[in-house]
C-alpha positions as CSV (number, residue, x, y, z in Angstrom):
1,M,-218.2,-42.8,44.2
2,G,-216.1,-40.0,42.9
3,P,-217.2,-37.8,39.7
4,L,-214.5,-39.7,37.6
5,D,-216.0,-43.0,38.8
6,A,-219.6,-41.7,37.8
7,I,-218.4,-40.6,34.5
8,W,-217.0,-43.9,33.6
9,H,-220.0,-45.7,35.0
10,A,-222.2,-43.6,32.6
11,L,-220.0,-44.2,29.7
12,N,-219.9,-48.0,30.3
13,F,-223.7,-48.1,30.8
14,F,-224.3,-46.4,27.5
15,A,-221.3,-48.1,25.5
16,P,-223.7,-51.1,24.2
17,A,-226.0,-48.5,22.6
18,L,-223.2,-46.5,21.0
19,G,-221.5,-49.9,19.8
20,V,-224.9,-51.0,18.1
21,A,-225.4,-47.6,16.5
22,V,-222.1,-47.5,14.9
23,F,-222.5,-51.0,13.6
24,A,-226.0,-50.6,12.5
25,A,-225.3,-47.2,10.7
26,S,-222.3,-48.6,8.9
27,A,-224.4,-51.8,7.7
28,A,-227.2,-49.5,6.6
29,K,-224.9,-47.2,4.7
30,L,-223.3,-50.3,3.0
31,L,-226.5,-52.2,2.2
32,W,-228.6,-49.4,1.1
33,R,-225.9,-47.3,-0.5
34,H,-228.1,-45.5,-3.1
35,E,-231.2,-44.9,-0.9
36,L,-229.1,-43.4,1.8
37,A,-226.5,-41.4,-0.4
38,T,-228.0,-37.9,0.9
39,V,-228.1,-39.1,4.5
40,R,-224.7,-38.5,6.6
41,W,-223.3,-41.6,8.4
42,H,-223.1,-39.6,11.8
43,R,-226.6,-38.5,11.5
44,L,-227.7,-42.3,11.1
45,A,-225.4,-43.2,14.1
46,L,-226.9,-40.3,16.4
47,W,-230.5,-41.5,15.9
48,G,-229.5,-45.3,16.5
49,A,-227.6,-44.2,19.5
50,L,-230.3,-42.2,21.1
51,A,-232.9,-44.9,20.4
52,G,-230.5,-47.5,21.9
53,M,-229.9,-45.2,24.9
54,A,-233.5,-44.8,25.6
55,A,-234.0,-48.5,25.5
56,L,-231.2,-49.0,28.0
57,I,-232.9,-46.4,30.4
58,G,-236.1,-48.1,29.8
59,G,-234.6,-51.6,30.7
60,L,-233.2,-50.0,33.7
61,A,-236.6,-48.7,34.8
62,V,-238.5,-51.8,34.1
63,F,-235.9,-54.4,35.5
64,G,-234.4,-52.4,38.1
65,R,-230.9,-53.5,37.0
66,D,-228.4,-53.3,34.3
67,G,-227.4,-56.1,32.1
68,K,-230.5,-57.9,31.2
69,M,-230.6,-59.7,27.8
70,A,-234.0,-58.3,27.2
71,T,-232.9,-54.8,27.4
72,Y,-230.0,-55.5,25.0
73,A,-232.5,-56.9,22.6
74,A,-234.5,-53.8,23.0
75,V,-231.2,-51.9,22.1
76,V,-230.9,-53.7,18.7
77,V,-234.6,-53.3,18.0
78,A,-234.7,-49.7,18.8
79,S,-231.5,-48.8,16.7
80,A,-232.9,-50.6,13.9
81,L,-236.5,-48.9,14.1
82,A,-234.5,-45.5,14.5
83,L,-232.6,-46.0,11.2
């Protein structure tokens, strides 16, 4: 695997965490508009993405492979808890 393939592989590995973080941060800003007025959207998305990435890495360590539904459920829960 070349360096470009490794970059694409890493980006695709972390893509679910980024997608969930973007959706969760947007939903949080819409639902709790007044409470989160002082918090920037990109800060919420960053914390959600970092928590989701940690869940993906944890799922890879526990299950030994990528793509388990339990890992994706952990991504959703971790992103929600980070927000």
